[in-house]
N, CA, C, O and the ligand as a Tripos MOL2 file, in Angstrom:
@<TRIPOS>MOLECULE
protein
  293   291    74     0     0
PROTEIN
NO_CHARGES

@<TRIPOS>ATOM
      1 N           3.1080   -4.6060   19.5450 N.3       1 MET1
      2 CA          2.2720   -4.3600   18.3570 C.3       1 MET1
      3 C           1.1410   -5.3740   18.3120 C.2       1 MET1
      4 O           0.0190   -5.0540   17.9180 O.2       1 MET1
      5 N           1.4500   -6.6150   18.7250 N.am      2 ARG2
      6 CA          0.4230   -7.6460   18.6530 C.3       2 ARG2
      7 C          -0.7540   -7.2940   19.5730 C.2       2 ARG2
      8 O          -1.9150   -7.4840   19.2090 O.2       2 ARG2
      9 N          -0.4380   -6.7770   20.7720 N.am      3 SER3
     10 CA         -1.5150   -6.4820   21.7080 C.3       3 SER3
     11 C          -2.3070   -5.2670   21.2320 C.2       3 SER3
     12 O          -3.5240   -5.2150   21.4110 O.2       3 SER3
     13 N          -1.6300   -4.2930   20.6290 N.am      4 LEU4
     14 CA         -2.3520   -3.1520   20.0460 C.3       4 LEU4
     15 C          -3.3240   -3.6530   18.9810 C.2       4 LEU4
     16 O          -4.4730   -3.2170   18.9190 O.2       4 LEU4
     17 N          -2.8540   -4.5610   18.1570 N.am      5 LYS5
     18 CA         -3.7050   -5.0890   17.0940 C.3       5 LYS5
     19 C          -4.9210   -5.7990   17.6850 C.2       5 LYS5
     20 O          -6.0380   -5.6750   17.1810 O.2       5 LYS5
     21 N          -4.6790   -6.5540   18.7790 N.am      6 ARG6
     22 CA         -5.8160   -7.2110   19.4360 C.3       6 ARG6
     23 C          -6.8260   -6.1940   19.9440 C.2       6 ARG6
     24 O          -8.0350   -6.3780   19.8040 O.2       6 ARG6
     25 N          -6.3110   -5.1090   20.5400 N.am      7 GLN7
     26 CA         -7.2180   -4.0860   21.0660 C.3       7 GLN7
     27 C          -8.0280   -3.4460   19.9460 C.2       7 GLN7
     28 O          -9.2350   -3.2430   20.0780 O.2       7 GLN7
     29 N          -7.3610   -3.1320   18.8530 N.am      8 VAL8
     30 CA         -8.0710   -2.5070   17.7350 C.3       8 VAL8
     31 C          -9.0570   -3.4950   17.1230 C.2       8 VAL8
     32 O         -10.1740   -3.1200   16.7660 O.2       8 VAL8
     33 N          -8.6490   -4.7510   17.0020 N.am      9 ALA9
     34 CA         -9.5330   -5.7680   16.4340 C.3       9 ALA9
     35 C         -10.7820   -5.9350   17.2820 C.2       9 ALA9
     36 O         -11.8810   -6.1050   16.7560 O.2       9 ALA9
     37 N         -10.6080   -5.8860   18.6090 N.am     10 ALA10
     38 CA        -11.7630   -6.0080   19.5020 C.3      10 ALA10
     39 C         -12.6680   -4.7910   19.3590 C.2      10 ALA10
     40 O         -13.8910   -4.9240   19.3140 O.2      10 ALA10
     41 N         -12.0680   -3.6070   19.2880 N.am     11 ARG11
     42 CA        -12.8570   -2.3780   19.1930 C.3      11 ARG11
     43 C         -13.6450   -2.3290   17.8770 C.2      11 ARG11
     44 O         -14.8200   -1.9640   17.8500 O.2      11 ARG11
     45 N         -12.9740   -2.7020   16.8050 N.am     12 ASP12
     46 CA        -13.5840   -2.5580   15.4750 C.3      12 ASP12
     47 C         -14.2390   -3.8490   14.9850 C.2      12 ASP12
     48 O         -14.7290   -3.9020   13.8570 O.2      12 ASP12
     49 N         -14.2520   -4.8890   15.8210 N.am     13 HIS13
     50 CA        -14.8850   -6.1590   15.4750 C.3      13 HIS13
     51 C         -14.3030   -6.7350   14.1890 C.2      13 HIS13
     52 O         -15.0120   -7.3790   13.4160 O.2      13 HIS13
     53 N         -13.0180   -6.5050   13.9640 N.am     14 GLY14
     54 CA        -12.3590   -7.0910   12.8100 C.3      14 GLY14
     55 C         -12.7250   -6.4440   11.4890 C.2      14 GLY14
     56 O         -12.4220   -6.9780   10.4230 O.2      14 GLY14
     57 N         -13.3920   -5.2660   11.5630 N.am     15 CYS15
     58 CA        -13.8350   -4.6190   10.3230 C.3      15 CYS15
     59 C         -12.7840   -3.6430    9.7980 C.2      15 CYS15
     60 O         -12.1450   -2.9190   10.5610 O.2      15 CYS15
     61 N         -12.6280   -3.6450    8.5080 N.am     16 CYS16
     62 CA        -11.7210   -2.7420    7.8160 C.3      16 CYS16
     63 C         -12.2540   -1.3080    7.9050 C.2      16 CYS16
     64 O         -13.4300   -1.0700    7.6310 O.2      16 CYS16
     65 N         -11.3930   -0.3470    8.2880 N.am     17 TYR17
     66 CA        -11.8850    1.0210    8.4320 C.3      17 TYR17
     67 C         -12.0090    1.7240    7.0850 C.2      17 TYR17
     68 O         -12.5800    2.8120    7.0120 O.2      17 TYR17
     69 N         -11.4900    1.1270    6.0280 N.am     18 VAL18
     70 CA        -11.6040    1.7360    4.6960 C.3      18 VAL18
     71 C         -12.9190    1.3340    4.0410 C.2      18 VAL18
     72 O         -13.6920    2.1920    3.6160 O.2      18 VAL18
     73 N         -13.1730    0.0320    3.9580 N.am     19 CYS19
     74 CA        -14.3610   -0.4240    3.2330 C.3      19 CYS19
     75 C         -15.4600   -0.9220    4.1600 C.2      19 CYS19
     76 O         -16.5800   -1.1630    3.7100 O.2      19 CYS19
     77 N         -15.1610   -1.0820    5.4550 N.am     20 GLY20
     78 CA        -16.1700   -1.5030    6.4090 C.3      20 GLY20
     79 C         -16.4210   -3.0070    6.4230 C.2      20 GLY20
     80 O         -17.2220   -3.4960    7.2200 O.2      20 GLY20
     81 N         -15.7500   -3.7310    5.5590 N.am     21 GLY21
     82 CA        -15.9390   -5.1760    5.5250 C.3      21 GLY21
     83 C         -15.2020   -5.8670    6.6600 C.2      21 GLY21
     84 O         -14.2620   -5.3050    7.2210 O.2      21 GLY21
     85 N         -15.6170   -7.0790    7.0030 N.am     22 ASP22
     86 CA        -14.9220   -7.7780    8.0790 C.3      22 ASP22
     87 C         -13.7550   -8.5780    7.5210 C.2      22 ASP22
     88 O         -13.5320   -8.6270    6.3110 O.2      22 ASP22
     89 N         -13.0180   -9.2030    8.4320 N.am     23 GLY23
     90 CA        -11.8780  -10.0030    8.0210 C.3      23 GLY23
     91 C         -10.6340   -9.1930    7.7060 C.2      23 GLY23
     92 O          -9.7290   -9.6770    7.0250 O.2      23 GLY23
     93 N         -10.5830   -7.9500    8.2030 N.am     24 ALA24
     94 CA         -9.3870   -7.1420    7.9630 C.3      24 ALA24
     95 C          -8.2080   -7.7550    8.6970 C.2      24 ALA24
     96 O          -8.3520   -8.1880    9.8400 O.2      24 ALA24
     97 N          -7.0730   -7.7990    8.0760 N.am     25 ASP25
     98 CA         -5.9530   -8.5820    8.5930 C.3      25 ASP25
     99 C          -4.7090   -7.7600    8.9110 C.2      25 ASP25
    100 O          -3.6980   -8.3230    9.3300 O.2      25 ASP25
    101 N          -4.7550   -6.4660    8.7260 N.am     26 GLU26
    102 CA         -3.5690   -5.6580    9.0240 C.3      26 GLU26
    103 C          -3.9300   -4.4900    9.9190 C.2      26 GLU26
    104 O          -5.0410   -3.9630    9.8640 O.2      26 GLU26
    105 N          -2.9650   -4.0920   10.7510 N.am     27 LEU27
    106 CA         -3.1160   -2.9030   11.5670 C.3      27 LEU27
    107 C          -2.4450   -1.7560   10.8220 C.2      27 LEU27
    108 O          -1.3400   -1.9060   10.3010 O.2      27 LEU27
    109 N          -3.1130   -0.6200   10.7770 N.am     28 GLU28
    110 CA         -2.6360    0.4520    9.9060 C.3      28 GLU28
    111 C          -2.8570    1.8010   10.5850 C.2      28 GLU28
    112 O          -3.8550    2.0010   11.2760 O.2      28 GLU28
    113 N          -1.9310    2.7110   10.3850 N.am     29 HIS29
    114 CA         -2.1070    4.0680   10.8970 C.3      29 HIS29
    115 C          -3.0300    4.8400    9.9600 C.2      29 HIS29
    116 O          -2.7600    4.9350    8.7630 O.2      29 HIS29
    117 N          -4.1050    5.3870   10.4930 N.am     30 LYS30
    118 CA         -5.0370    6.1430    9.6530 C.3      30 LYS30
    119 C          -4.3480    7.3930    9.1120 C.2      30 LYS30
    120 O          -4.4190    7.6830    7.9180 O.2      30 LYS30
    121 N          -3.6790    8.1300   10.0000 N.am     31 VAL31
    122 CA         -2.7970    9.2110    9.5590 C.3      31 VAL31
    123 C          -1.3700    8.6760    9.6580 C.2      31 VAL31
    124 O          -0.9110    8.3370   10.7480 O.2      31 VAL31
    125 N          -0.6680    8.5980    8.5310 N.am     32 PRO32
    126 CA          0.6740    8.0240    8.5550 C.3      32 PRO32
    127 C           1.5730    8.7380    9.5610 C.2      32 PRO32
    128 O           1.4940    9.9540    9.7370 O.2      32 PRO32
    129 N           2.4220    7.9570   10.2110 N.am     33 VAL33
    130 CA          3.3480    8.5400   11.1860 C.3      33 VAL33
    131 C           4.2080    9.6060   10.5020 C.2      33 VAL33
    132 O           4.5690   10.6110   11.1130 O.2      33 VAL33
    133 N           4.5290    9.3740    9.2310 N.am     34 SER34
    134 CA          5.3400   10.3330    8.4860 C.3      34 SER34
    135 C           4.6120   11.6550    8.2720 C.2      34 SER34
    136 O           5.2310   12.6680    7.9470 O.2      34 SER34
    137 N           3.2710   11.6380    8.4590 N.am     35 GLN35
    138 CA          2.4980   12.8720    8.3140 C.3      35 GLN35
    139 C           1.9930   13.3720    9.6600 C.2      35 GLN35
    140 O           1.0270   14.1320    9.7290 O.2      35 GLN35
    141 N           2.6540   12.9380   10.7280 N.am     36 GLY36
    142 CA          2.3280   13.4620   12.0470 C.3      36 GLY36
    143 C           1.3290   12.6330   12.8190 C.2      36 GLY36
    144 O           0.8910   13.0450   13.8940 O.2      36 GLY36
    145 N           0.9530   11.4670   12.2980 N.am     37 GLY37
    146 CA          0.0140   10.6070   13.0060 C.3      37 GLY37
    147 C           0.6590    9.9920   14.2360 C.2      37 GLY37
    148 O           1.8600    9.7210   14.2440 O.2      37 GLY37
    149 N          -0.1300    9.7730   15.2660 N.am     38 ALA38
    150 CA          0.3840    9.1730   16.4980 C.3      38 ALA38
    151 C           0.6560    7.6870   16.2680 C.2      38 ALA38
    152 O          -0.1630    6.9650   15.6980 O.2      38 ALA38
    153 N           1.8280    7.2540   16.7260 N.am     39 LYS39
    154 CA          2.2690    5.9090   16.3800 C.3      39 LYS39
    155 C           1.5340    4.8310   17.1780 C.2      39 LYS39
    156 O           1.1800    3.7880   16.6280 O.2      39 LYS39
    157 N           1.3060    5.0730   18.4590 N.am     40 ARG40
    158 CA          0.7090    4.0340   19.2930 C.3      40 ARG40
    159 C          -0.6160    4.4970   19.8900 C.2      40 ARG40
    160 O          -0.9970    4.0390   20.9680 O.2      40 ARG40
    161 N          -1.3060    5.3740   19.2260 N.am     41 ASP41
    162 CA         -2.6020    5.8730   19.6740 C.3      41 ASP41
    163 C          -3.6960    5.0420   19.0050 C.2      41 ASP41
    164 O          -3.7950    4.9940   17.7790 O.2      41 ASP41
    165 N          -4.5100    4.3940   19.8250 N.am     42 LEU42
    166 CA         -5.5590    3.5420   19.2550 C.3      42 LEU42
    167 C          -6.4870    4.3290   18.3340 C.2      42 LEU42
    168 O          -7.0430    3.7790   17.3840 O.2      42 LEU42
    169 N          -6.6500    5.6260   18.6220 N.am     43 ASN43
    170 CA         -7.5230    6.4400   17.7750 C.3      43 ASN43
    171 C          -6.9590    6.6190   16.3780 C.2      43 ASN43
    172 O          -7.6940    6.9210   15.4370 O.2      43 ASN43
    173 N          -5.6530    6.4320   16.2450 N.am     44 ASN44
    174 CA         -5.0370    6.5750   14.9250 C.3      44 ASN44
    175 C          -4.7670    5.2250   14.2820 C.2      44 ASN44
    176 O          -4.1060    5.1440   13.2470 O.2      44 ASN44
    177 N          -5.2830    4.1620   14.9000 N.am     45 LEU45
    178 CA         -5.0430    2.8350   14.3510 C.3      45 LEU45
    179 C          -6.3570    2.2120   13.9020 C.2      45 LEU45
    180 O          -7.3850    2.3520   14.5640 O.2      45 LEU45
    181 N          -6.3090    1.5430   12.8000 N.am     46 GLY46
    182 CA         -7.4930    0.8430   12.3310 C.3      46 GLY46
    183 C          -7.0840   -0.4450   11.6530 C.2      46 GLY46
    184 O          -5.9280   -0.6210   11.2690 O.2      46 GLY46
    185 N          -8.0360   -1.3370   11.5120 N.am     47 LEU47
    186 CA         -7.7820   -2.5660   10.7730 C.3      47 LEU47
    187 C          -8.0550   -2.3140    9.3010 C.2      47 LEU47
    188 O          -8.9320   -1.5320    8.9360 O.2      47 LEU47
    189 N          -7.3000   -2.9790    8.4850 N.am     48 ILE48
    190 CA         -7.4320   -2.7690    7.0400 C.3      48 ILE48
    191 C          -7.1470   -4.0860    6.3260 C.2      48 ILE48
    192 O          -6.3450   -4.8890    6.8040 O.2      48 ILE48
    193 N          -7.7840   -4.3100    5.2060 N.am     49 HIS49
    194 CA         -7.4280   -5.4570    4.3670 C.3      49 HIS49
    195 C          -6.1030   -5.1530    3.6790 C.2      49 HIS49
    196 O          -5.9260   -4.0850    3.0930 O.2      49 HIS49
    197 N          -5.1820   -6.0950    3.7560 N.am     50 SER50
    198 CA         -3.9020   -5.8400    3.0800 C.3      50 SER50
    199 C          -4.1400   -5.6670    1.5810 C.2      50 SER50
    200 O          -3.4770   -4.8530    0.9380 O.2      50 SER50
    201 N          -5.0760   -6.4230    1.0290 N.am     51 GLU51
    202 CA         -5.4950   -6.2970   -0.3760 C.3      51 GLU51
    203 C          -7.0060   -6.2060   -0.4320 C.2      51 GLU51
    204 O          -7.6630   -7.0200    0.2160 O.2      51 GLU51
    205 N          -7.5930   -5.2930   -1.1440 N.am     52 PRO52
    206 CA         -6.9090   -4.2310   -1.8990 C.3      52 PRO52
    207 C          -6.7720   -2.9270   -1.1080 C.2      52 PRO52
    208 O          -6.1150   -1.9920   -1.5670 O.2      52 PRO52
    209 N          -7.3920   -2.8580    0.0850 N.am     53 CYS53
    210 CA         -7.5560   -1.5520    0.7330 C.3      53 CYS53
    211 C          -6.2250   -0.8940    1.0800 C.2      53 CYS53
    212 O          -6.0320    0.2920    0.8130 O.2      53 CYS53
    213 N          -5.3040   -1.6560    1.6750 N.am     54 HIS54
    214 CA         -4.0340   -1.0650    2.0740 C.3      54 HIS54
    215 C          -3.2200   -0.6380    0.8520 C.2      54 HIS54
    216 O          -2.6140    0.4330    0.8270 O.2      54 HIS54
    217 N          -3.2250   -1.4920   -0.1410 N.am     55 ARG55
    218 CA         -2.4700   -1.1710   -1.3590 C.3      55 ARG55
    219 C          -3.0140    0.1110   -2.0070 C.2      55 ARG55
    220 O          -2.2470    0.9740   -2.4330 O.2      55 ARG55
    221 N          -4.3440    0.2240   -2.0750 N.am     56 GLU56
    222 CA         -4.9330    1.4110   -2.6950 C.3      56 GLU56
    223 C          -4.6820    2.6630   -1.8640 C.2      56 GLU56
    224 O          -4.4540    3.7410   -2.4130 O.2      56 GLU56
    225 N          -4.7250    2.5200   -0.5300 N.am     57 LYS57
    226 CA         -4.4780    3.6710    0.3300 C.3      57 LYS57
    227 C          -3.0320    4.1390    0.1650 C.2      57 LYS57
    228 O          -2.7650    5.3370    0.0780 O.2      57 LYS57
    229 N          -2.1030    3.1850    0.1230 N.am     58 THR58
    230 CA         -0.7050    3.5360   -0.0650 C.3      58 THR58
    231 C          -0.4960    4.2510   -1.3930 C.2      58 THR58
    232 O           0.2670    5.2130   -1.4810 O.2      58 THR58
    233 N          -1.1850    3.7690   -2.4250 N.am     59 ALA59
    234 CA         -1.0660    4.4000   -3.7460 C.3      59 ALA59
    235 C          -1.6130    5.8260   -3.7090 C.2      59 ALA59
    236 O          -1.0250    6.7370   -4.2920 O.2      59 ALA59
    237 N          -2.7570    6.0170   -3.0110 N.am     60 ARG60
    238 CA         -3.3270    7.3660   -2.8980 C.3      60 ARG60
    239 C          -2.3780    8.2920   -2.1500 C.2      60 ARG60
    240 O          -2.1930    9.4480   -2.5290 O.2      60 ARG60
    241 N          -1.7760    7.7670   -1.0760 N.am     61 GLU61
    242 CA         -0.8750    8.6050   -0.2860 C.3      61 GLU61
    243 C           0.3750    8.9570   -1.0830 C.2      61 GLU61
    244 O           0.8900   10.0710   -0.9910 O.2      61 GLU61
    245 N           0.8510    8.0070   -1.8550 N.am     62 ALA62
    246 CA          2.0240    8.2840   -2.6770 C.3      62 ALA62
    247 C           1.6970    9.3670   -3.6990 C.2      62 ALA62
    248 O           2.5080   10.2580   -3.9510 O.2      62 ALA62
    249 N           0.5020    9.2840   -4.2870 N.am     63 ALA63
    250 CA          0.0810   10.2910   -5.2660 C.3      63 ALA63
    251 C          -0.0590   11.6470   -4.5830 C.2      63 ALA63
    252 O           0.3500   12.6650   -5.1400 O.2      63 ALA63
    253 N          -0.6380   11.6680   -3.3720 N.am     64 ALA64
    254 CA         -0.7960   12.9250   -2.6450 C.3      64 ALA64
    255 C           0.5730   13.4960   -2.2880 C.2      64 ALA64
    256 O           0.7880   14.7040   -2.3750 O.2      64 ALA64
    257 N           1.4840   12.6360   -1.8910 N.am     65 GLY65
    258 CA          2.8360   13.0890   -1.5550 C.3      65 GLY65
    259 C           3.5300   13.6880   -2.7660 C.2      65 GLY65
    260 O           4.2390   14.6870   -2.6520 O.2      65 GLY65
    261 N           3.3250   13.0790   -3.9190 N.am     66 ALA66
    262 CA          3.9310   13.5940   -5.1440 C.3      66 ALA66
    263 C           3.3510   14.9560   -5.4890 C.2      66 ALA66
    264 O           4.0700   15.8540   -5.9290 O.2      66 ALA66
    265 N           2.0230   15.1080   -5.2840 N.am     67 ARG67
    266 CA          1.3960   16.4070   -5.5370 C.3      67 ARG67
    267 C           1.9820   17.4740   -4.6230 C.2      67 ARG67
    268 O           2.3220   18.5720   -5.0630 O.2      67 ARG67
    269 N           2.0970   17.1230   -3.3120 N.am     68 ARG68
    270 CA          2.6440   18.0970   -2.3630 C.3      68 ARG68
    271 C           4.0670   18.4750   -2.7310 C.2      68 ARG68
    272 O           4.4580   19.6390   -2.6430 O.2      68 ARG68
    273 N           4.8300   17.4830   -3.1430 N.am     69 ALA69
    274 CA          6.2310   17.7500   -3.4730 C.3      69 ALA69
    275 C           6.3180   18.7340   -4.6350 C.2      69 ALA69
    276 O           7.1720   19.6190   -4.6540 O.2      69 ALA69
    277 N           5.4050   18.5600   -5.6180 N.am     70 ARG70
    278 CA          5.4100   19.4990   -6.7420 C.3      70 ARG70
    279 C           5.0130   20.9040   -6.2930 C.2      70 ARG70
    280 O           5.5950   21.8950   -6.7350 O.2      70 ARG70
    281 N           3.9990   20.9780   -5.3960 N.am     71 GLU71
    282 CA          3.5360   22.2850   -4.9510 C.3      71 GLU71
    283 C           4.5790   23.0080   -4.1000 C.2      71 GLU71
    284 O           4.5930   24.2370   -4.0340 O.2      71 GLU71
    285 N           5.4370   22.2480   -3.4620 N.am     72 ASP72
    286 CA          6.4570   22.8490   -2.6010 C.3      72 ASP72
    287 C           7.5350   23.5570   -3.4040 C.2      72 ASP72
    288 O           8.2290   24.4400   -2.9000 O.2      72 ASP72
    289 N           7.6590   23.1580   -4.6440 N.am     73 ARG73
    290 CA          8.7310   23.7280   -5.4480 C.3      73 ARG73
    291 C           8.4410   25.1660   -5.8740 C.2      73 ARG73
    292 O           9.2570   25.7830   -6.5600 O.2      73 ARG73
    293 ZN        -11.1370   -3.2200    3.3240 Zn       74 ZN74
@<TRIPOS>BOND
     1     1     2 1
     2     2     3 1
     3     3     4 2
     4     3     5 am
     5     5     6 1
     6     6     7 1
     7     7     8 2
     8     7     9 am
     9     9    10 1
    10    10    11 1
    11    11    12 2
    12    11    13 am
    13    13    14 1
    14    14    15 1
    15    15    16 2
    16    15    17 am
    17    17    18 1
    18    18    19 1
    19    19    20 2
    20    19    21 am
    21    21    22 1
    22    22    23 1
    23    23    24 2
    24    23    25 am
    25    25    26 1
    26    26    27 1
    27    27    28 2
    28    27    29 am
    29    29    30 1
    30    30    31 1
    31    31    32 2
    32    31    33 am
    33    33    34 1
    34    34    35 1
    35    35    36 2
    36    35    37 am
    37    37    38 1
    38    38    39 1
    39    39    40 2
    40    39    41 am
    41    41    42 1
    42    42    43 1
    43    43    44 2
    44    43    45 am
    45    45    46 1
    46    46    47 1
    47    47    48 2
    48    47    49 am
    49    49    50 1
    50    50    51 1
    51    51    52 2
    52    51    53 am
    53    53    54 1
    54    54    55 1
    55    55    56 2
    56    55    57 am
    57    57    58 1
    58    58    59 1
    59    59    60 2
    60    59    61 am
    61    61    62 1
    62    62    63 1
    63    63    64 2
    64    63    65 am
    65    65    66 1
    66    66    67 1
    67    67    68 2
    68    67    69 am
    69    69    70 1
    70    70    71 1
    71    71    72 2
    72    71    73 am
    73    73    74 1
    74    74    75 1
    75    75    76 2
    76    75    77 am
    77    77    78 1
    78    78    79 1
    79    79    80 2
    80    79    81 am
    81    81    82 1
    82    82    83 1
    83    83    84 2
    84    83    85 am
    85    85    86 1
    86    86    87 1
    87    87    88 2
    88    87    89 am
    89    89    90 1
    90    90    91 1
    91    91    92 2
    92    91    93 am
    93    93    94 1
    94    94    95 1
    95    95    96 2
    96    95    97 am
    97    97    98 1
    98    98    99 1
    99    99   100 2
   100    99   101 am
   101   101   102 1
   102   102   103 1
   103   103   104 2
   104   103   105 am
   105   105   106 1
   106   106   107 1
   107   107   108 2
   108   107   109 am
   109   109   110 1
   110   110   111 1
   111   111   112 2
   112   111   113 am
   113   113   114 1
   114   114   115 1
   115   115   116 2
   116   115   117 am
   117   117   118 1
   118   118   119 1
   119   119   120 2
   120   119   121 am
   121   121   122 1
   122   122   123 1
   123   123   124 2
   124   123   125 am
   125   125   126 1
   126   126   127 1
   127   127   128 2
   128   127   129 am
   129   129   130 1
   130   130   131 1
   131   131   132 2
   132   131   133 am
   133   133   134 1
   134   134   135 1
   135   135   136 2
   136   135   137 am
   137   137   138 1
   138   138   139 1
   139   139   140 2
   140   139   141 am
   141   141   142 1
   142   142   143 1
   143   143   144 2
   144   143   145 am
   145   145   146 1
   146   146   147 1
   147   147   148 2
   148   147   149 am
   149   149   150 1
   150   150   151 1
   151   151   152 2
   152   151   153 am
   153   153   154 1
   154   154   155 1
   155   155   156 2
   156   155   157 am
   157   157   158 1
   158   158   159 1
   159   159   160 2
   160   159   161 am
   161   161   162 1
   162   162   163 1
   163   163   164 2
   164   163   165 am
   165   165   166 1
   166   166   167 1
   167   167   168 2
   168   167   169 am
   169   169   170 1
   170   170   171 1
   171   171   172 2
   172   171   173 am
   173   173   174 1
   174   174   175 1
   175   175   176 2
   176   175   177 am
   177   177   178 1
   178   178   179 1
   179   179   180 2
   180   179   181 am
   181   181   182 1
   182   182   183 1
   183   183   184 2
   184   183   185 am
   185   185   186 1
   186   186   187 1
   187   187   188 2
   188   187   189 am
   189   189   190 1
   190   190   191 1
   191   191   192 2
   192   191   193 am
   193   193   194 1
   194   194   195 1
   195   195   196 2
   196   195   197 am
   197   197   198 1
   198   198   199 1
   199   199   200 2
   200   199   201 am
   201   201   202 1
   202   202   203 1
   203   203   204 2
   204   203   205 am
   205   205   206 1
   206   206   207 1
   207   207   208 2
   208   207   209 am
   209   209   210 1
   210   210   211 1
   211   211   212 2
   212   211   213 am
   213   213   214 1
   214   214   215 1
   215   215   216 2
   216   215   217 am
   217   217   218 1
   218   218   219 1
   219   219   220 2
   220   219   221 am
   221   221   222 1
   222   222   223 1
   223   223   224 2
   224   223   225 am
   225   225   226 1
   226   226   227 1
   227   227   228 2
   228   227   229 am
   229   229   230 1
   230   230   231 1
   231   231   232 2
   232   231   233 am
   233   233   234 1
   234   234   235 1
   235   235   236 2
   236   235   237 am
   237   237   238 1
   238   238   239 1
   239   239   240 2
   240   239   241 am
   241   241   242 1
   242   242   243 1
   243   243   244 2
   244   243   245 am
   245   245   246 1
   246   246   247 1
   247   247   248 2
   248   247   249 am
   249   249   250 1
   250   250   251 1
   251   251   252 2
   252   251   253 am
   253   253   254 1
   254   254   255 1
   255   255   256 2
   256   255   257 am
   257   257   258 1
   258   258   259 1
   259   259   260 2
   260   259   261 am
   261   261   262 1
   262   262   263 1
   263   263   264 2
   264   263   265 am
   265   265   266 1
   266   266   267 1
   267   267   268 2
   268   267   269 am
   269   269   270 1
   270   270   271 1
   271   271   272 2
   272   271   273 am
   273   273   274 1
   274   274   275 1
   275   275   276 2
   276   275   277 am
   277   277   278 1
   278   278   279 1
   279   279   280 2
   280   279   281 am
   281   281   282 1
   282   282   283 1
   283   283   284 2
   284   283   285 am
   285   285   286 1
   286   286   287 1
   287   287   288 2
   288   287   289 am
   289   289   290 1
   290   290   291 1
   291   291   292 2
@<TRIPOS>SUBSTRUCTURE
     1 MET1         2 RESIDUE 1 A MET
     2 ARG2         6 RESIDUE 1 A ARG
     3 SER3        10 RESIDUE 1 A SER
     4 LEU4        14 RESIDUE 1 A LEU
     5 LYS5        18 RESIDUE 1 A LYS
     6 ARG6        22 RESIDUE 1 A ARG
     7 GLN7        26 RESIDUE 1 A GLN
     8 VAL8        30 RESIDUE 1 A VAL
     9 ALA9        34 RESIDUE 1 A ALA
    10 ALA10       38 RESIDUE 1 A ALA
    11 ARG11       42 RESIDUE 1 A ARG
    12 ASP12       46 RESIDUE 1 A ASP
    13 HIS13       50 RESIDUE 1 A HIS
    14 GLY14       54 RESIDUE 1 A GLY
    15 CYS15       58 RESIDUE 1 A CYS
    16 CYS16       62 RESIDUE 1 A CYS
    17 TYR17       66 RESIDUE 1 A TYR
    18 VAL18       70 RESIDUE 1 A VAL
    19 CYS19       74 RESIDUE 1 A CYS
    20 GLY20       78 RESIDUE 1 A GLY
    21 GLY21       82 RESIDUE 1 A GLY
    22 ASP22       86 RESIDUE 1 A ASP
    23 GLY23       90 RESIDUE 1 A GLY
    24 ALA24       94 RESIDUE 1 A ALA
    25 ASP25       98 RESIDUE 1 A ASP
    26 GLU26      102 RESIDUE 1 A GLU
    27 LEU27      106 RESIDUE 1 A LEU
    28 GLU28      110 RESIDUE 1 A GLU
    29 HIS29      114 RESIDUE 1 A HIS
    30 LYS30      118 RESIDUE 1 A LYS
    31 VAL31      122 RESIDUE 1 A VAL
    32 PRO32      126 RESIDUE 1 A PRO
    33 VAL33      130 RESIDUE 1 A VAL
    34 SER34      134 RESIDUE 1 A SER
    35 GLN35      138 RESIDUE 1 A GLN
    36 GLY36      142 RESIDUE 1 A GLY
    37 GLY37      146 RESIDUE 1 A GLY
    38 ALA38      150 RESIDUE 1 A ALA
    39 LYS39      154 RESIDUE 1 A LYS
    40 ARG40      158 RESIDUE 1 A ARG
    41 ASP41      162 RESIDUE 1 A ASP
    42 LEU42      166 RESIDUE 1 A LEU
    43 ASN43      170 RESIDUE 1 A ASN
    44 ASN44      174 RESIDUE 1 A ASN
    45 LEU45      178 RESIDUE 1 A LEU
    46 GLY46      182 RESIDUE 1 A GLY
    47 LEU47      186 RESIDUE 1 A LEU
    48 ILE48      190 RESIDUE 1 A ILE
    49 HIS49      194 RESIDUE 1 A HIS
    50 SER50      198 RESIDUE 1 A SER
    51 GLU51      202 RESIDUE 1 A GLU
    52 PRO52      206 RESIDUE 1 A PRO
    53 CYS53      210 RESIDUE 1 A CYS
    54 HIS54      214 RESIDUE 1 A HIS
    55 ARG55      218 RESIDUE 1 A ARG
    56 GLU56      222 RESIDUE 1 A GLU
    57 LYS57      226 RESIDUE 1 A LYS
    58 THR58      230 RESIDUE 1 A THR
    59 ALA59      234 RESIDUE 1 A ALA
    60 ARG60      238 RESIDUE 1 A ARG
    61 GLU61      242 RESIDUE 1 A GLU
    62 ALA62      246 RESIDUE 1 A ALA
    63 ALA63      250 RESIDUE 1 A ALA
    64 ALA64      254 RESIDUE 1 A ALA
    65 GLY65      258 RESIDUE 1 A GLY
    66 ALA66      262 RESIDUE 1 A ALA
    67 ARG67      266 RESIDUE 1 A ARG
    68 ARG68      270 RESIDUE 1 A ARG
    69 ALA69      274 RESIDUE 1 A ALA
    70 ARG70      278 RESIDUE 1 A ARG
    71 GLU71      282 RESIDUE 1 A GLU
    72 ASP72      286 RESIDUE 1 A ASP
    73 ARG73      290 RESIDUE 1 A ARG
    74 ZN74       293 GROUP 0 **** ****
């Protein structure tokens, strides 16, 4: 995982793929693995700020998941 993060950091120059700012400190799946995203595909990996970008993305995904769950019923 560490080497994947290095590769993504080099490709994206340390920029967060959500807000475009630099200094992103976490590696994150753009499409969650739980939603069919590729786990070790660099194209599905991006750097993200743990705060606030990752937290907000997780909240959005949780809300989307809740919507889908309601629609499935
Ligand atoms: Zn960010």
